[in-house]
Kinemage of the C-alpha trace (Angstrom):
@kinemage 1
@onewidth
@group {chain A} dominant
@subgroup {mainchain}
@vectorlist {calphas} color= white
{ca met a 1} P 68.229 -74.481 41.493
{ca leu a 2} L 70.802 -71.523 41.203
{ca thr a 3} L 70.837 -69.297 38.137
{ca lys a 4} L 73.274 -65.836 37.083
{ca val a 5} L 71.786 -63.283 34.954
{ca tyr a 6} L 73.405 -60.078 34.092
{ca gly a 7} L 71.765 -56.959 33.835
{ca ser a 8} L 73.722 -52.920 34.311
{ca ala a 9} L 73.416 -50.032 36.694
{ca val a 10} L 73.789 -46.249 35.429
{ca val a 11} L 76.049 -44.250 37.513
{ca gly a 12} L 76.693 -40.561 36.931
{ca val a 13} L 77.258 -41.222 32.908
{ca glu a 14} L 78.782 -44.532 32.939
{ca ala a 15} L 77.506 -48.202 33.979
{ca ala a 16} L 78.423 -51.049 35.845
{ca thr a 17} L 77.462 -54.558 35.614
{ca ile a 18} L 75.131 -56.523 38.057
{ca thr a 19} L 74.811 -59.584 38.644
{ca val a 20} L 71.435 -61.228 39.380
{ca glu a 21} L 71.460 -64.226 41.462
{ca val a 22} L 68.118 -66.166 41.293
{ca asn a 23} L 68.155 -69.237 43.742
{ca thr a 24} L 64.881 -71.418 44.070
{ca asp a 25} L 63.993 -73.989 47.071
{ca lys a 26} L 61.565 -75.703 49.006
{ca gly a 27} L 59.293 -73.289 50.829
{ca ile a 28} L 57.097 -70.047 49.810
{ca gly a 29} L 58.331 -66.198 49.399
{ca tyr a 30} L 59.668 -63.892 47.053
{ca his a 31} L 62.920 -62.126 48.373
{ca leu a 32} L 64.489 -59.303 46.512
{ca val a 33} L 67.801 -58.160 48.244
{ca gly a 34} L 71.140 -56.273 46.951
{ca leu a 35} L 69.631 -52.350 47.993
{ca pro a 36} L 66.604 -52.311 45.463
{ca asp a 37} L 64.334 -49.139 45.044
{ca asn a 38} L 60.663 -48.890 44.990
{ca ala a 39} L 60.253 -49.408 41.443
{ca ile a 40} L 62.487 -52.809 41.209
{ca arg a 41} L 60.467 -54.053 44.167
{ca glu a 42} L 57.333 -53.555 42.513
{ca ser a 43} L 58.637 -55.769 39.560
{ca asn a 44} L 57.591 -58.838 40.864
{ca phe a 45} L 53.559 -57.957 40.029
{ca arg a 46} L 54.861 -56.610 36.333
{ca ile a 47} L 56.984 -60.473 35.663
{ca ala a 48} L 53.894 -61.980 37.551
{ca ala a 49} L 51.188 -60.602 35.231
{ca ala a 50} L 53.680 -60.412 31.772
{ca leu a 51} L 54.963 -64.202 32.360
{ca gln a 52} L 51.207 -65.543 33.010
{ca asn a 53} L 49.816 -63.479 29.933
{ca asn a 54} L 52.487 -65.331 27.826
{ca gly a 55} L 51.706 -68.880 29.274
{ca phe a 56} L 54.672 -69.063 32.166
{ca lys a 57} L 54.125 -68.385 36.166
{ca ile a 58} L 56.210 -67.438 39.250
{ca pro a 59} L 55.464 -70.554 40.884
{ca gly a 60} L 54.511 -71.222 44.739
{ca lys a 61} L 58.060 -71.799 45.960
{ca lys a 62} L 61.058 -69.869 48.141
{ca ile a 63} L 62.510 -67.467 45.236
{ca ile a 64} L 65.488 -65.356 46.677
{ca leu a 65} L 66.639 -62.950 44.235
{ca asn a 66} L 70.000 -60.951 44.778
{ca met a 67} L 71.366 -58.138 43.112
{ca ser a 68} L 75.178 -57.782 43.397
{ca pro a 69} L 77.219 -56.016 44.190
{ca ala a 70} L 74.413 -56.022 47.134
{ca asp a 71} L 76.331 -52.635 48.400
{ca met a 72} L 75.318 -50.429 45.263
{ca arg a 73} L 72.052 -49.388 45.261
{ca lys a 74} L 69.841 -50.109 42.163
{ca glu a 75} L 67.292 -47.788 40.554
{ca gly a 76} L 64.745 -48.330 37.983
{ca ser a 77} L 62.249 -50.731 36.486
{ca ala a 78} L 64.577 -51.425 33.458
{ca tyr a 79} L 65.488 -54.735 35.737
{ca asp a 80} L 62.331 -56.504 35.209
{ca leu a 81} L 63.515 -58.184 31.974
{ca thr a 82} L 66.730 -59.518 33.614
{ca leu a 83} L 64.737 -60.952 37.103
{ca ala a 84} L 61.863 -62.707 35.066
{ca met a 85} L 64.663 -64.377 32.834
{ca gly a 86} L 66.386 -65.512 36.300
{ca ile a 87} L 62.914 -67.168 37.595
{ca leu a 88} L 61.848 -68.859 34.626
{ca val a 89} L 65.785 -70.198 34.072
{ca ser a 90} L 66.038 -70.942 38.012
{ca thr a 91} L 62.412 -72.701 38.033
{ca gly a 92} L 62.775 -74.860 35.143
{ca gln a 93} L 60.391 -73.103 33.026
{ca ile a 94} L 62.997 -72.739 29.942
{ca leu a 95} L 66.297 -74.806 29.738
{ca glu a 96} L 69.241 -73.607 31.248
{ca asn a 97} L 71.095 -72.112 28.543
{ca gln a 98} L 75.115 -71.519 28.922
{ca ser a 99} L 74.868 -68.903 26.397
{ca leu a 100} L 72.436 -67.019 29.276
{ca ser a 101} L 76.211 -65.799 30.919
{ca glu a 102} L 77.060 -63.949 27.613
{ca tyr a 103} L 74.449 -61.247 27.113
{ca ile a 104} L 73.359 -58.214 29.373
{ca ile a 105} L 69.753 -58.789 29.390
{ca met a 106} L 67.853 -55.320 30.240
{ca gly a 107} L 63.797 -53.915 29.804
{ca glu a 108} L 61.119 -52.797 31.625
{ca leu a 109} L 57.940 -55.020 30.918
{ca ser a 110} L 54.400 -54.267 30.531
{ca leu a 111} L 51.632 -56.432 32.005
{ca asp a 112} L 51.341 -58.106 28.842
{ca gly a 113} L 55.024 -58.909 27.847
{ca thr a 114} L 55.845 -56.514 25.851
{ca leu a 115} L 58.951 -54.282 26.541
{ca gln a 116} L 59.285 -50.283 27.304
{ca pro a 117} L 62.443 -48.795 26.409
{ca ile a 118} L 65.053 -47.715 29.145
{ca arg a 119} L 67.811 -45.060 29.794
{ca gly a 120} L 71.513 -45.444 29.611
{ca ala a 121} L 71.557 -47.756 26.309
{ca leu a 122} L 74.672 -46.509 25.091
{ca pro a 123} L 76.790 -46.384 28.608
{ca ile a 124} L 75.163 -50.095 28.870
{ca ala a 125} L 76.596 -51.309 25.527
{ca ile a 126} L 80.133 -49.517 26.312
{ca lys a 127} L 80.271 -51.291 29.351
{ca ala a 128} L 79.554 -54.767 28.238
{ca lys a 129} L 81.999 -54.736 25.298
{ca glu a 130} L 84.537 -53.531 27.912
{ca glu a 131} L 83.907 -56.369 30.457
{ca gly a 132} L 83.746 -58.965 27.326
{ca phe a 133} L 80.084 -59.743 26.758
{ca lys a 134} L 78.771 -61.366 23.416
{ca gly a 135} L 75.842 -59.153 23.658
{ca leu a 136} L 73.358 -57.370 24.505
{ca ile a 137} L 69.482 -57.710 24.630
{ca leu a 138} L 67.293 -54.872 25.645
{ca pro a 139} L 63.848 -53.071 23.847
{ca glu a 140} L 64.019 -52.677 20.322
{ca gln a 141} L 63.315 -48.649 20.835
{ca asn a 142} L 67.103 -48.595 22.497
{ca ala a 143} L 68.745 -50.980 20.012
{ca lys a 144} L 70.098 -48.456 17.252
{ca glu a 145} L 71.507 -46.347 20.349
{ca ala a 146} L 73.358 -49.464 21.844
{ca ala a 147} L 74.224 -50.414 17.993
{ca ile a 148} L 77.045 -47.694 17.639
{ca val a 149} L 79.149 -49.812 20.156
{ca glu a 150} L 81.257 -51.783 17.503
{ca gly a 151} L 82.483 -55.540 18.490
{ca leu a 152} L 79.226 -56.330 20.221
{ca val a 153} L 75.743 -57.989 19.065
{ca val a 154} L 72.932 -56.263 19.815
{ca tyr a 155} L 69.469 -57.618 19.766
{ca gly a 156} L 66.373 -55.146 19.797
{ca val a 157} L 63.183 -57.318 20.916
{ca lys a 158} L 59.599 -56.198 21.158
{ca ser a 159} L 58.621 -58.708 24.230
{ca ile a 160} L 59.439 -61.102 26.575
{ca ala a 161} L 58.198 -64.178 24.635
{ca glu a 162} L 61.362 -63.303 21.807
{ca val a 163} L 63.665 -63.788 24.519
{ca ile a 164} L 62.292 -66.845 25.550
{ca asp a 165} L 62.504 -68.532 22.317
{ca phe a 166} L 65.893 -67.059 21.761
{ca phe a 167} L 67.295 -69.277 24.441
{ca asn a 168} L 65.151 -71.940 23.947
{ca glu a 169} L 66.703 -71.752 20.206
{ca ser a 170} L 63.694 -72.420 18.711
{ca lys a 171} L 63.692 -68.635 17.267
{ca pro a 172} L 66.469 -66.924 16.455
{ca leu a 173} L 67.234 -63.304 16.642
{ca glu a 174} L 67.990 -60.145 14.306
{ca ala a 175} L 70.842 -58.358 15.193
{ca thr a 176} L 71.256 -54.509 14.863
{ca ser a 177} L 73.721 -53.012 13.206
{ca val a 178} L 74.396 -49.205 12.643
{ca asp a 179} L 77.574 -47.926 10.602
{ca met a 180} L 78.384 -45.500 12.959
{ca lys a 181} L 80.533 -43.457 10.550
{ca ala a 182} L 78.062 -43.756 7.962
{ca glu a 183} L 75.288 -42.594 10.100
{ca phe a 184} L 77.280 -39.839 11.494
{ca tyr a 185} L 78.478 -38.046 8.394
{ca glu a 186} L 75.142 -38.719 6.638
{ca his a 187} L 73.236 -36.746 9.410
{ca leu a 188} L 75.295 -33.832 9.542
{ca ala a 189} L 72.909 -31.393 7.653
{ca ala a 190} L 72.881 -27.736 6.973
{ca pro a 191} L 72.245 -25.826 9.967
{ca glu a 192} L 68.386 -24.669 10.752
{ca phe a 193} L 69.300 -21.170 11.560
{ca asp a 194} L 71.614 -19.334 9.312
{ca phe a 195} L 73.655 -16.061 9.985
{ca ser a 196} L 72.729 -15.571 6.545
{ca asp a 197} L 69.396 -14.279 7.748
{ca val a 198} L 70.608 -11.824 10.624
{ca lys a 199} L 70.667 -8.293 9.181
{ca gly a 200} L 73.095 -5.878 10.065
{ca gln a 201} L 75.240 -6.357 13.243
{ca glu a 202} L 78.077 -6.896 11.277
{ca ser a 203} L 80.371 -6.400 14.446
{ca ile a 204} L 78.317 -8.845 16.646
{ca lys a 205} L 78.763 -11.237 14.188
{ca arg a 206} L 82.669 -10.646 14.481
{ca cys a 207} L 82.042 -11.319 18.182
{ca met a 208} L 80.482 -14.482 17.459
{ca glu a 209} L 83.033 -15.912 15.398
{ca ile a 210} L 85.722 -14.964 18.119
{ca ala a 211} L 83.606 -16.595 20.577
{ca ala a 212} L 82.995 -19.853 18.673
{ca ala a 213} L 86.930 -19.649 17.299
{ca gly a 214} L 88.190 -19.880 20.950
{ca gly a 215} L 85.010 -21.635 22.696
{ca his a 216} L 84.910 -18.385 24.906
{ca asn a 217} L 81.477 -17.476 27.100
{ca ile a 218} L 80.053 -14.644 25.905
{ca ile a 219} L 77.280 -11.870 27.191
{ca leu a 220} L 74.974 -9.338 24.697
{ca ile a 221} L 73.765 -6.905 26.316
{ca gly a 222} L 70.981 -4.830 24.358
{ca pro a 223} L 67.207 -3.660 24.722
{ca pro a 224} L 64.531 -5.589 23.601
{ca gly a 225} L 63.894 -6.718 19.738
{ca ser a 226} L 68.204 -5.946 19.370
{ca gly a 227} L 68.321 -9.722 18.071
{ca lys a 228} L 70.101 -11.128 21.262
{ca thr a 229} L 68.490 -13.677 21.163
{ca met a 230} L 68.301 -14.237 17.391
{ca leu a 231} L 72.033 -14.456 17.202
{ca ala a 232} L 72.345 -17.103 20.148
{ca lys a 233} L 70.479 -19.557 18.355
{ca arg a 234} L 72.870 -19.142 15.091
{ca leu a 235} L 76.041 -19.868 17.438
{ca pro a 236} L 75.674 -23.582 17.392
{ca ser a 237} L 75.875 -23.017 13.337
{ca ile a 238} L 79.115 -22.011 13.304
{ca leu a 239} L 80.858 -24.111 15.390
{ca pro a 240} L 82.895 -26.796 14.351
{ca pro a 241} L 80.886 -29.933 13.554
{ca leu a 242} L 81.235 -32.357 16.684
{ca ser a 243} L 83.891 -35.261 16.072
{ca leu a 244} L 82.962 -38.891 16.499
{ca ser a 245} L 84.253 -39.021 19.632
{ca glu a 246} L 82.698 -35.411 21.140
{ca ala a 247} L 79.584 -37.137 19.677
{ca leu a 248} L 79.509 -40.633 21.405
{ca glu a 249} L 80.468 -38.552 24.629
{ca thr a 250} L 77.681 -36.030 24.371
{ca thr a 251} L 75.294 -39.016 23.436
{ca lys a 252} L 76.009 -40.980 26.383
{ca ile a 253} L 74.638 -37.841 28.587
{ca his a 254} L 71.955 -37.519 26.900
{ca ser a 255} L 71.245 -41.514 26.689
{ca val a 256} L 71.169 -41.301 30.442
{ca thr a 257} L 68.197 -38.708 30.787
{ca gly a 258} L 66.423 -40.971 28.037
{ca arg a 259} L 66.621 -38.009 25.807
{ca thr a 260} L 68.145 -40.285 22.745
{ca met a 261} L 65.292 -42.590 22.192
{ca asp a 262} L 63.372 -40.311 19.262
{ca lys a 263} L 67.126 -39.487 17.738
{ca asp a 264} L 68.572 -41.793 14.979
{ca gly a 265} L 71.504 -43.325 17.798
{ca ile a 266} L 74.163 -41.158 17.499
{ca met a 267} L 73.672 -37.170 18.141
{ca thr a 268} L 75.202 -35.019 15.186
{ca ala a 269} L 74.308 -31.612 16.027
{ca arg a 270} L 76.000 -29.798 18.757
{ca pro a 271} L 73.320 -29.296 21.551
{ca phe a 272} L 71.403 -25.914 22.348
{ca arg a 273} L 70.259 -25.938 25.832
{ca ser a 274} L 67.679 -22.735 26.603
{ca pro a 275} L 66.218 -23.218 30.609
{ca his a 276} L 63.412 -20.785 31.621
{ca his a 277} L 64.786 -18.046 34.467
{ca thr a 278} L 62.917 -20.079 37.057
{ca ile a 279} L 65.555 -22.850 36.845
{ca ser a 280} L 66.287 -24.210 40.019
{ca asp a 281} L 69.877 -25.079 40.799
{ca val a 282} L 69.964 -28.732 40.934
{ca ala a 283} L 68.032 -28.618 37.712
{ca leu a 284} L 70.890 -26.623 36.312
{ca val a 285} L 73.863 -27.925 37.231
{ca gly a 286} L 72.445 -31.610 38.264
{ca gly a 287} L 71.708 -33.649 41.408
{ca gly a 288} L 68.655 -34.784 43.349
{ca gln a 289} L 67.774 -37.696 45.418
{ca tyr a 290} L 68.937 -40.427 42.402
{ca pro a 291} L 71.240 -37.866 40.866
{ca gln a 292} L 70.801 -36.649 37.291
{ca pro a 293} L 72.849 -34.807 34.734
{ca gly a 294} L 71.373 -30.725 34.980
{ca glu a 295} L 70.969 -28.460 31.675
{ca ile a 296} L 74.891 -27.898 32.054
{ca ser a 297} L 75.972 -31.508 31.270
{ca leu a 298} L 72.871 -31.845 28.412
{ca ala a 299} L 74.586 -28.911 27.323
{ca his a 300} L 78.322 -30.536 26.867
{ca asn a 301} L 80.237 -30.016 24.016
{ca gly a 302} L 77.365 -27.541 22.376
{ca val a 303} L 75.769 -24.045 24.025
{ca leu a 304} L 74.204 -23.102 27.041
{ca phe a 305} L 71.900 -19.949 26.365
{ca leu a 306} L 70.638 -18.121 29.556
{ca asp a 307} L 68.618 -15.482 28.184
{ca glu a 308} L 67.722 -12.511 30.825
{ca leu a 309} L 70.439 -13.475 33.187
{ca pro a 310} L 69.504 -10.816 36.193
{ca glu a 311} L 66.163 -12.746 36.439
{ca phe a 312} L 67.912 -15.768 37.599
{ca lys a 313} L 68.219 -16.377 41.046
{ca arg a 314} L 71.428 -15.582 42.242
{ca ser a 315} L 71.974 -18.744 43.838
{ca val a 316} L 71.513 -20.332 40.548
{ca leu a 317} L 73.811 -18.584 38.883
{ca glu a 318} L 76.871 -18.550 41.376
{ca val a 319} L 76.444 -22.764 41.562
{ca met a 320} L 77.854 -22.572 37.747
{ca arg a 321} L 80.931 -20.813 38.796
{ca gln a 322} L 82.907 -23.782 39.460
{ca pro a 323} L 81.711 -26.025 36.426
{ca leu a 324} L 82.690 -22.925 34.324
{ca glu a 325} L 86.160 -22.967 35.579
{ca asp a 326} L 86.588 -26.877 35.690
{ca arg a 327} L 84.456 -28.054 32.779
{ca glu a 328} L 82.953 -30.487 34.799
{ca val a 329} L 80.580 -30.787 37.514
{ca thr a 330} L 80.642 -33.213 40.687
{ca ile a 331} L 77.659 -34.046 42.800
{ca ser a 332} L 78.498 -35.673 46.311
{ca arg a 333} L 75.780 -37.680 48.800
{ca ala a 334} L 76.672 -39.247 51.730
{ca lys a 335} L 77.365 -42.902 49.939
{ca phe a 336} L 78.253 -42.004 46.863
{ca thr a 337} L 79.994 -39.277 44.059
{ca val a 338} L 79.292 -38.807 40.734
{ca thr a 339} L 80.933 -36.757 37.755
{ca tyr a 340} L 79.515 -35.197 34.963
{ca pro a 341} L 81.274 -33.577 31.885
{ca ser a 342} L 80.145 -29.807 31.430
{ca ser a 343} L 82.212 -28.187 28.934
{ca phe a 344} L 80.006 -25.867 27.166
{ca met a 345} L 79.911 -22.472 26.077
{ca leu a 346} L 77.768 -19.861 28.010
{ca val a 347} L 75.884 -17.679 25.856
{ca ala a 348} L 73.722 -14.968 27.956
{ca ser a 349} L 71.643 -12.299 27.403
{ca met a 350} L 70.589 -9.172 29.139
{ca asn a 351} L 68.788 -5.938 28.946
{ca pro a 352} L 71.402 -3.000 29.316
{ca ser a 353} L 68.804 -1.698 32.390
{ca pro a 354} L 65.248 -2.710 34.586
{ca gly a 355} L 63.485 -0.669 31.683
{ca gly a 356} L 65.149 -2.813 29.184
{ca tyr a 357} L 66.858 0.251 27.340
{ca phe a 358} L 70.300 2.212 27.003
{ca asn a 359} L 70.209 5.604 29.010
{ca glu a 360} L 70.222 7.623 26.196
{ca pro a 361} L 68.248 10.625 24.904
{ca gly a 362} L 65.137 9.917 23.564
{ca ala a 363} L 64.806 5.935 24.775
{ca pro a 364} L 61.326 4.840 25.822
{ca val a 365} L 62.018 3.786 29.199
{ca thr a 366} L 64.927 5.558 31.294
{ca ser a 367} L 66.206 4.077 35.050
{ca ser a 368} L 67.593 6.028 37.590
{ca pro a 369} L 71.469 4.836 38.906
{ca ser a 370} L 70.428 3.219 41.962
{ca glu a 371} L 67.707 0.765 39.821
{ca met a 372} L 70.524 0.057 37.285
{ca gln a 373} L 72.829 -0.381 40.084
{ca arg a 374} L 70.308 -2.651 42.062
{ca tyr a 375} L 69.348 -4.563 38.595
{ca leu a 376} L 73.298 -4.923 37.473
{ca gly a 377} L 74.169 -6.523 40.712
{ca lys a 378} L 72.246 -9.077 40.758
{ca ile a 379} L 75.012 -10.950 38.637
{ca ser a 380} L 78.221 -11.519 40.791
{ca gly a 381} L 82.011 -10.008 39.955
{ca pro a 382} L 83.192 -13.614 40.114
{ca leu a 383} L 80.485 -14.416 37.636
{ca leu a 384} L 81.309 -11.535 35.032
{ca asp a 385} L 84.985 -12.651 35.216
{ca arg a 386} L 84.406 -16.125 34.061
{ca ile a 387} L 82.699 -14.523 30.799
{ca asp a 388} L 85.630 -13.557 28.369
{ca ile a 389} L 83.460 -11.464 26.144
{ca his a 390} L 80.965 -8.535 27.137
{ca ile a 391} L 79.047 -6.759 23.873
{ca glu a 392} L 76.821 -4.168 23.741
{ca val a 393} L 73.983 -4.987 21.094
{ca thr a 394} L 72.215 -2.015 19.475
{ca pro a 395} L 69.079 -2.322 17.502
{ca val a 396} L 69.190 -2.708 13.898
{ca pro a 397} L 68.420 0.276 11.643
{ca phe a 398} L 65.603 0.653 9.159
{ca asp a 399} L 67.736 0.714 5.962
{ca lys a 400} L 69.575 -2.114 6.787
{ca leu a 401} L 66.288 -4.187 8.118
{ca ser a 402} L 64.889 -3.158 4.715
{ca asp a 403} L 67.862 -4.494 2.846
{ca glu a 404} L 67.343 -7.738 0.883
{ca arg a 405} L 70.642 -8.894 0.363
{ca lys a 406} L 71.540 -11.904 2.064
{ca gly a 407} L 74.390 -11.943 5.086
{ca glu a 408} L 77.281 -14.297 5.317
{ca ser a 409} L 76.330 -17.305 5.669
{ca ser a 410} L 77.037 -19.811 8.796
{ca ile a 411} L 78.827 -22.282 6.483
{ca glu a 412} L 81.759 -19.581 5.628
{ca ile a 413} L 81.617 -18.143 8.993
{ca arg a 414} L 82.449 -21.993 10.143
{ca glu a 415} L 85.131 -22.777 7.786
{ca arg a 416} L 87.296 -19.651 9.561
{ca val a 417} L 86.696 -20.829 13.025
{ca thr a 418} L 87.463 -24.511 12.209
{ca lys a 419} L 90.956 -23.160 10.842
{ca ala a 420} L 91.306 -21.250 14.057
{ca arg a 421} L 90.608 -24.556 15.818
{ca leu a 422} L 92.515 -26.609 14.208
{ca leu a 423} L 95.616 -24.227 14.635
{ca gln a 424} L 94.606 -24.570 18.366
{ca ser a 425} L 94.340 -28.073 18.429
{ca glu a 426} L 98.166 -28.825 17.234
{ca arg a 427} L 99.214 -26.032 19.575
{ca phe a 428} L 97.824 -28.072 22.572
{ca thr a 429} L 98.923 -31.553 21.196
{ca ala a 430} L 100.793 -32.123 24.520
{ca tyr a 431} L 97.940 -31.266 26.995
{ca arg a 432} L 95.098 -33.882 26.770
{ca his a 433} L 92.654 -31.845 28.405
{ca ile a 434} L 93.158 -28.726 26.189
{ca his a 435} L 91.411 -28.059 22.915
{ca tyr a 436} L 90.740 -24.757 22.396
{ca asn a 437} L 92.107 -21.098 23.556
{ca ala a 438} L 89.191 -20.481 26.465
{ca gln a 439} L 90.420 -24.168 28.169
{ca met a 440} L 93.655 -22.951 28.735
{ca gly a 441} L 95.326 -22.659 32.234
{ca val a 442} L 97.243 -20.269 33.550
{ca lys a 443} L 101.018 -21.657 32.225
{ca gln a 444} L 99.599 -22.221 28.895
{ca ile a 445} L 98.460 -18.532 28.987
{ca arg a 446} L 101.992 -17.616 29.838
{ca arg a 447} L 103.488 -19.781 27.318
{ca phe a 448} L 101.134 -18.978 24.020
{ca cys a 449} L 100.003 -15.511 24.721
{ca lys a 450} L 103.403 -13.797 25.103
{ca leu a 451} L 103.244 -9.706 24.485
{ca asp a 452} L 106.001 -7.433 22.493
{ca asn a 453} L 106.615 -4.496 24.834
{ca gly a 454} L 104.289 -1.873 23.321
{ca ser a 455} L 101.253 -4.624 23.659
{ca gln a 456} L 102.134 -5.024 27.421
{ca glu a 457} L 101.917 -1.236 27.916
{ca leu a 458} L 99.009 -0.773 26.620
{ca leu a 459} L 97.399 -3.921 28.282
{ca lys a 460} L 98.617 -2.240 32.013
{ca thr a 461} L 97.514 1.082 30.929
{ca val a 462} L 94.000 -0.638 30.659
{ca met a 463} L 94.110 -2.824 33.661
{ca glu a 464} L 95.063 0.153 35.912
{ca arg a 465} L 92.219 2.462 34.691
{ca leu a 466} L 89.641 -0.093 34.377
{ca asn a 467} L 90.864 -1.754 38.053
{ca leu a 468} L 90.643 -5.062 36.163
{ca ser a 469} L 91.148 -8.191 38.217
{ca ala a 470} L 93.622 -10.803 37.542
{ca arg a 471} L 91.057 -13.062 36.053
{ca ala a 472} L 90.007 -10.369 33.255
{ca tyr a 473} L 93.790 -9.672 32.689
{ca asp a 474} L 93.789 -13.761 31.237
{ca arg a 475} L 90.200 -13.552 29.258
{ca ile a 476} L 91.933 -10.486 27.777
{ca leu a 477} L 94.950 -12.586 27.030
{ca lys a 478} L 93.147 -15.471 25.490
{ca val a 479} L 90.361 -13.331 23.544
{ca ala a 480} L 93.284 -11.699 22.221
{ca arg a 481} L 95.136 -15.137 20.853
{ca thr a 482} L 92.050 -16.148 19.562
{ca ile a 483} L 92.223 -13.077 17.653
{ca ala a 484} L 95.459 -13.577 16.166
{ca asp a 485} L 94.551 -17.643 15.350
{ca leu a 486} L 91.481 -15.914 13.190
{ca asp a 487} L 94.061 -13.813 11.581
{ca asn a 488} L 96.561 -16.929 10.787
{ca gln a 489} L 98.975 -14.848 12.981
{ca ser a 490} L 101.393 -17.147 15.679
{ca thr a 491} L 102.140 -13.538 17.764
{ca ile a 492} L 100.015 -11.285 19.050
{ca ser a 493} L 99.648 -7.572 18.266
{ca gly a 494} L 98.874 -4.571 19.335
{ca thr a 495} L 95.689 -4.831 17.755
{ca his a 496} L 94.611 -8.252 18.554
{ca ile a 497} L 94.926 -6.798 22.286
{ca ser a 498} L 92.962 -3.574 21.568
{ca glu a 499} L 90.012 -5.516 20.114
{ca ala a 500} L 90.083 -7.803 22.701
{ca ile a 501} L 89.906 -4.791 25.276
{ca gln a 502} L 86.348 -3.678 23.444
{ca tyr a 503} L 84.539 -6.806 24.283
{ca arg a 504} L 84.910 -6.034 27.785
{ca ser a 505} L 82.005 -3.445 28.233
{ca leu a 506} L 80.655 -4.378 31.832
{ca asp a 507} L 84.411 -3.693 32.635
{ca arg a 508} L 83.832 0.179 31.968
{ca asp a 509} L 82.729 2.951 34.136
{ca gly a 510} L 79.411 3.508 34.068
{ca trp a 511} L 77.802 -0.021 34.092
{ca leu a 512} L 79.105 -1.970 37.273
{ca gly a 513} L 79.996 1.354 39.713
């Protein structure tokens, strides 16, 4: 007898419906076709044990299972439940139920028939709704995440026995329901790391505020213990809260990698990723034999912090150049291509020299000019050009450290940042993929960053004196536009240009030669 059951495959951060056709005929043999990987080929052992331990069996007949479309590679153990249900119906061990075709069924089986969580529950649920399925049956650990999708009945189950009883109509299942908006706003808690904990560093806080307001990349240069990491960890606390659409998009990426199982369905906080400097280029941008999102995609809509930037392998840093510009990364293989979003804020930190200190009188350790050149040369000029703000972080003096007064809180700074972002959202209403100043292209810069004669002359002088690139010119204009937005000014003045120029430390003589 021929039976059709439906599952789903995750490709990139999207899902595709898989039709599992099970045909039982005279003879002996178990044939699984349709480009399954090793984990799926091994499923017959898990399925046989799970069925036997629940009073069923794989009969001694010729069973052919086809996973359609047959030219798409299927991966992982999440099809165990799909295949098992197809076998049970096709061999007549449970009654063929018309409602079977109304559900996507996914789950990994343990030998006792209990279900293990799967990856990609959210994109699977979104695709199921798009294609008109009534509901989704999957492990209970994934139910809350999938139930975010409105208009889809989601059943979280503990074992295959519950699924069998449901289709035999002997025991109903309880649908999982989530009020997405209530869930989302309930978990918008106060930030764990707050700028009020930072002593002194008022000029650096100002830089972080500008970076957050315009979505600009920033690099912090300073000796050990000056507070670079402390400041970077607090940047997400002043970014505007995630919107519902951003939260869904971010959750989809983390769902594909299986990182949402311990969370309450939808992600409510902007991600902060801080990979170690020994990371490989594939782990950073994504890829592998079966491509998975990398750190830059896991930081989508959030912050990617690269501590001790010159310690990263040059090849690792260079692969970030294209994603920083395009805000997405495309992984190409011979037979397929996947694209992952990677719109993140890059925050990097570094020491000013190999010894760790500025070469000033009284510095504990000094480095020769050639050592400094070699150290700073690990970071390419094109990569630095893509970082809008360069700022020097100096150690905090004792009188500031011992001051008991609290600084300005993250919530207060966030209010100003959010107002500036609202101005930018209104400005870029006509542009679908542009939401804040750092995303502006050349056309938008020419339109929204016009300068008066005085500002134009000032910028020309600086460009010629520092020998800045065209990209650095655009970066200065973007930062100046953000400073003007924070001041609630519609036009860019010479003051805004002057402040933006100050945030290009690595372009000055004495740094990169």
